[in-house]
N, C-alpha and C positions, 0 to 999 in steps of 0.2 A: 504493500500500499504506499502511496505517495502522501506524505504529510507536508502541508505548507509550512509548518513550523520548522522544518529542516533548513529553509532559507534563513530563518532567524538564527539558528545555531551556526550556519557557516558565516554569517555576517559577524556573529560574536567571535568566532574563531580568528577572524582577520583583524580584530582590533589590536592596535599597538599596545594599548594600556587597558587590558580587560579586567573586570572583576569576576569573582565567582558567579556563576549563573544558577539561579534557583528556579526550578521548573515545578509549578503547582498545577493542580487540576484534580478532578474527582477520581475516585478509585477506578482502575481498569480502563482508563481512557488512552493508554498507550505510552505513558511517560518512560518506563524502563525500556521498552522496545525502541523508542526514539533515540534515547541516549546511547544504547549499545549499537544501534544501526549507524548512528552518527560516528561513533568511534570506528566501526568497521570500515566506513567509506574514507575517513579522513585522517586516521592516525595509525601509526606503526603498532601502537599497543593501546588497549583499553583495560583499565582495572576497575572492577566494580566491587564496591563494599556496601553490602546490604545490612543495615542495622536491625532489621526485623528478623532476617534469617540467621544473622550471626550477631546475637546480642553482646558476645564477648568482646566485640570490636570497641564498645563504648569504653572499656577499661583503658584503651591506649589514650583516650582523650581526657581521662580524669586526672592523670598524673600532672600534666600541665598542658598549655596550648601552644607550644612552640612548633610552628609548622614544619621546620626542618626535621625535628625529631619525630614527629607524626608521620612524615613521609618516609623516613628511614625505616621506622618500625612497620608501617603498613607494607612497604615494599619487600622487606625481609620476610614478612609473614606470607606474602603471596608468591614471591619468586626467588627469595633468598638474596636479594640485593636492594639497595635503596631505589626509589622511583626516580626516573629521569624526567624532570618536569617539562623539558623541551619537546619531547617526543611522545609523551603519554597523556591520554585522557583519563582523568581520575573521576570516578563516579561515586558519590555518596547517595545511596538510595535509602528511601524510608528514613530520612535523616531525623524525622521527629521523634524517633525512638531514643535519641541521645541528645539531651539538652546541651551537653558540653560540645558535641560535634556542631550543633547549631551556632554556639557562641564562637567556635573556632573559625567560622567564615570570616569574622572581623579580621583575625590575625593572618589568615591566608591572603586576604586583600591588602593588608598593610605590609606583608613580608617582602615585596619587591620580587618574588619568584615568578610572577607573571604566569602562574600555573593554569593549565587547562582543567578547571574544576567545575563539575556539574553536580548540583544537589537536587534532590526531588523528595517531595513528601506528599502523600495523598491527603492526609488529614493534618497537615502542618498547622493551620490556623486553630483547629480544634485542640490539638495536643499542646501547642505553646500556651494557649489560655488555661488549660487544665493544669499544666505543670509550672505555670507561673514563669515561663521562660521568655525573656525579652529578646526580640530578634535584632541582630546588629544593623540598625537602619542606615541606609546609604552605602553599605559595604558590599552589596550584591546587586547584580542585574536580575531582572525577573522576566519570566516567560510563563504565561498561562497556557496550558494545553486543554483542549475540549475533546469530547467525542468527535469522530469524523463529521465534518460538514457535509452538506448535500453534494457539493462539488467534489470533495475527496471521495465520497461514497460512490458517485457516478463514475469517476475515473477508475476506482478499484473494480467496478463491475463491467469495465470495458467500454465505457461511454465516452472516452476521452476525445474521440473524433468529433462528437457533437459539441462538447465544451469548446474545442478549439475553433470550430465553425462559429459558435455563438460569440466567442471572445472577439472575433474579428468583424462581426456583423456591425452595420451602421446601428447606432443606438436605438433609433425609432423605427427600424425596419420591422415589418410584420414577420413573424416566424412561420416559415412553410411547414406544412403538415409533415413532411419527410424528416423534420428535425423535432417539431413540437410533439408528435405522438410518442416517439421513444423517450423523449424527456419526461413526458407525463407518466410513462411506465416506470422510469427510474424514481420518480418522486413518490409513486405509490408504494414501490418497494421500500423506499427510505422511510415512509410513514409506518411501515410494517416492522422493519428491522431496526431502524435508528442507526446511530454511529458508533456504538461500542464495538471496538475493534474485533474482539473475539466473536461476537455475534455476526458481524460482517464476514469474518473468515470462515465461520461454520457454513454459512450460505455459499460462499465462493467454493468451498471444498466439496459440498454435497448437492447444490442447487435445490436444497430442500428447506422450505420455510419452518418445518417442524424441528429440524435441528437448530435453526437460529433461535426458535422459541425455547428449546431446552437450555441453551446458554443464557438467554435473557432471564429465564425463570431462576437459574443459579445465581445470576448477577443480583437479581432482587433479593434473593435469600441472603447473599453475602452482605448486602447493604444493611439488611435487617440485623444481621449478626454484628455489624459494626456499631449499630446503636447501643447494644449491650456491652460491647467490649471497650469502646472509646468514650461513651457518654457517662456523665455522672448518673449514678443509680436513680436518683430522684427524677431525672429527665427521661429515662428510657422509654417508659410508656407514653409520655407525652410526644416524644419525637415520632414514635410509631404511629400514634393517633393522627398527627398532623400529615405524616407521610401518606396515610391511607385516605385522608380527607381531601388531598389536593385534586385527584381526578374527579371526585364527586362534585366539588365546588366549581371546578372548571366547566362542568357540563350545565351549570345554571345560566339562564339568560343573563342575568346580572352576576357575573362571576367574581365580584369583589369577595376577597377571602374574609370569612367571619369566624372568629375564634369560637363563638358559642355553638357553632355547628360542628366543631371538631369533637367535642364531647359534652354531653348535657351537664350543665352546671359548672363547667370550667371557666375560669377567669383569665382575661387576656394576659394579665401580668404573670400568670403561672405558665402560660404557653409561649410568651415571647422568647424566652431563652431557648426553648426547644426549637422554634422556628429559626432562630439565629444559628443553632448548631447545625441544621440542615444547609443553611446558606454558607456557612463557614466551610462545610465539607464539600461544597461545590455541587450539591444535589438539587438545589432549588434556586430559582431567581425570584426576587421580590420587586414587583413593579409598582412604584407609588403613584398616587394620583396627583395631577396638576390641574388647577382650575383656571389659572391665568398664566399663560405661557410666557415667561420672561427669562432673560439670560442672566445667570445660569439656571437651568431648570432645577437643579439640586436645591437652590435656595427657596424655591417656591412650591416644592413638592410637600404634600401632606402625608407624613408617615402613618397617620391613623387609618387611612384608606389605601388599600393595596390589593393586588392580584398576586398569585403565586403560580409559577410554572415549574415543571420538572426539567432537569438538565439534558434529557434525552427522549425523543419521541417513542423509541422502541421500548424504553424502560417505562414510560408513561402508559403505553398500550398494555404491557403485561401486568403492571401494577393495577391498572383498571380492569384487568381480566377480559379484555376485548380480543376476540379470536382474529387471526390474521385473515380468515375467510370474510369476516365482516368488513374489514377495511377494503379488501379487494372488491367485494361485491356491492358495498354501500346500499344495504337494504333499507326500506322504508323505516323510519324511526331512528336512523343513525345520524340524521342531519345535525342534531345539536352537538353531539360529540365529535362529529366530523369538523365542525367549526372550531372546536376546542383544540383539536389536533393541528389544524392549520395555524392557529395562533401560537401554540407551543412551538411548532416548527420555526415560525418567524422569530420567536423570541431567541431560540438557540442560535439561529443564523445571525441575528444582530449581535448577540453576545460574542460569537466566534470572530466577528469583524471588529471587535473592540468598541462596540456602541453601547452605551448605557441609556436604555430607553425609559420612558415613563408613559402613562396614559392620561388622557383628558376626559373630564367629565364636568358638565355644568350643573346648576341647580334645577334645570329642567329635564334632567336625565339624558341629555344628549352625550354621546361618548364616542371617542376615537381611540382605537386600540393601541396605537403607539405614537409617542412624540420623542424626537431626539434632536440633538444639536449637531450642526455640521458647519464647516468652513467659517465664513465671516459672520459669526454671531447670528445664524439663522436657525430657527426651530421648524422642523419638518414634521408634518402629520402623516401617519400611515394608517390606512383602514385595510383590514384583512378579510377576505371572503373565500370560502372553500370552493365555491361554485363560479359560474361565469357571470351570474347577475352581480353587478357592481354598484347598483343603486344604494346609496348610503346617505341618508338624511342627515345624521349626525356630522359626517365629514363635511357636507355642504354648509351646516350651521357654523362649524368651526372656520371654515374658509371665508365665509361671509363676515363673521365677526372679527377675525384676526388677520385676514388677507395675507396669508404666507405666499411667498414667491414660488414655492415648490411643495407638491404634495403627492403622495403615492396611494394608489389602490392596487393591492397585491391580491391576485385571484387566479382562477383558472382560465380567465379571458386572455386573448392574445395581446401582443404589444401594441400600445397606442399612446398618443400624447394629445391632449386637448387643452385649450385655453379657457378657463372659467374665471372671468373678471381679471384680476391681477395674478391669479394662481396658475402656474403651469402644472397640469394634473397628469401624471404619468400612470398609465395602466401597465402594471408590470406582472408577467406570469409568475406564479409561485416558484417555478423551477429556475427563474432568472434572478432570484433575490441575491445571489452571489455577486451580481454585477452592480448592486446598489451603489457602491463608492464612485463608479464612473458616472452615474446619473446625478449624484449630489455634487460632483466636482465640475460637471460640465455647464458652461454657461450657454444661454440661448444664442 
C-alpha cells in the first residue's frame, strides 16, 4: 500500500537539522509498518525497539538520559556494537510505555547527533495524562497518521489509473461515466471496508468482504479491550457506553450528541472525561457548533453543542452492526444511516487533509454540515448529501446570510460549478473530496 505520509518522512530525512519525529494516530492505522517500510527503502539499517513487546528496554532509560550511552547500550543489545547514527534509522515504538524514553526525546534533540529517530505511540496522549508525564514541547517534529484515506484505498485496490486521470482533469469538467462509475464502486467498497490497513489487506488477499469483516470485528474488540487496559477503572464503562452510543446518535435527524442519551441518568460532567479519552486515543472526532462564523472559528465555537464521528467508516459500520450487504444494496429504510455514513466519510477525509471543521446551526434550526477555514481568512461551508439530490435549504440560508465567496455541496452528483449571488457554489462528487485543496486554492 502506498501511504502519502511516506512523503513527509522523506522530507524529514532530508532536513539538515532534524528533530526526532513523533508519529501518532489511532491503534492499527499502520504506524509500525510505515516506519519499518521507510527504513527498508531509505536506510542501510533499521533498528526497532518496541517498549510494549520488550518492557525491559525501559531499564536502559532509567539509569540516566545520556543519548550516547543509550545508543551504545541499545546497539550492543541488538547487534553487539554501538549504533551508527549516520546510517541507521532508530525506531522507538509504543514509546508511551516508558515515560523516561519519552523524556529522552529532549536530550536526543539537544545532543547534536542529528540522529534519525522515529518515535510512535498509539495511545500516547492517553498514557501521558494517566502517568503524569510531560512531553518535551518543541523538541520533536510531529506527524499524525490516519487510516487509509479514500485515495490511498482506491490506489491499493488497483484504481490508480482513475486517480491519475482525475488528478489531471480540468477542475470543473464533468466526469465521464467511464471514470465516474468505477470511482463510485470504489467509494461503495470504502464505505464497507474503511481504511484500517489490515482489513483492506484482508480484502486484497481474498476478494472476500466476509474476511474483511472478520478483521474489523477483531479490531472493534481490540479497541474495547484497550478501554479496560488503558483507561482509569472509573471510566471504562462510560467510555464503552459512549462508543456504543455514537452510531445511534449519528442516525438521528438532528445528530447533535446528547450525553443524556448515552445512559439514563448519566450527567454530562461524568461523561466528558470518557469522551475526551476516546478523542485522545484518536477514535472519535468532536465537531463543535458555530452560530456566527468569524475568524478564527475556534474562538466562536460553542463547546456545549457538538457532534461526534468515528475515526473510520469501516469501524463505524461494524460497531453499528450494519451488514456489508446493506451498504451495497441500499434497501429501503437505510437512507438515514446512509447519510450518516456519508458525513462520517467526509469528516475522516477532512481530518486526513489537516482540516479542523465545525458545523453551523442557527436559532431557526438551519444547519450546514461542515465549516472550515482556508487561505486568506475565508470560512467555507460544506453540505453533504449521500444521493444526487443536492437541494439544501439550510445551505442557501447560510449563503444568503453570510455571503461566502466559496461553498461546497458534496454528493453523488457529478461535478458542476454555479454562481449563486456572490457565492461560487461547487458541486463535488463524494469520490473527489481528496481534490478539495485544489478547489479551495484556485481563484476564479
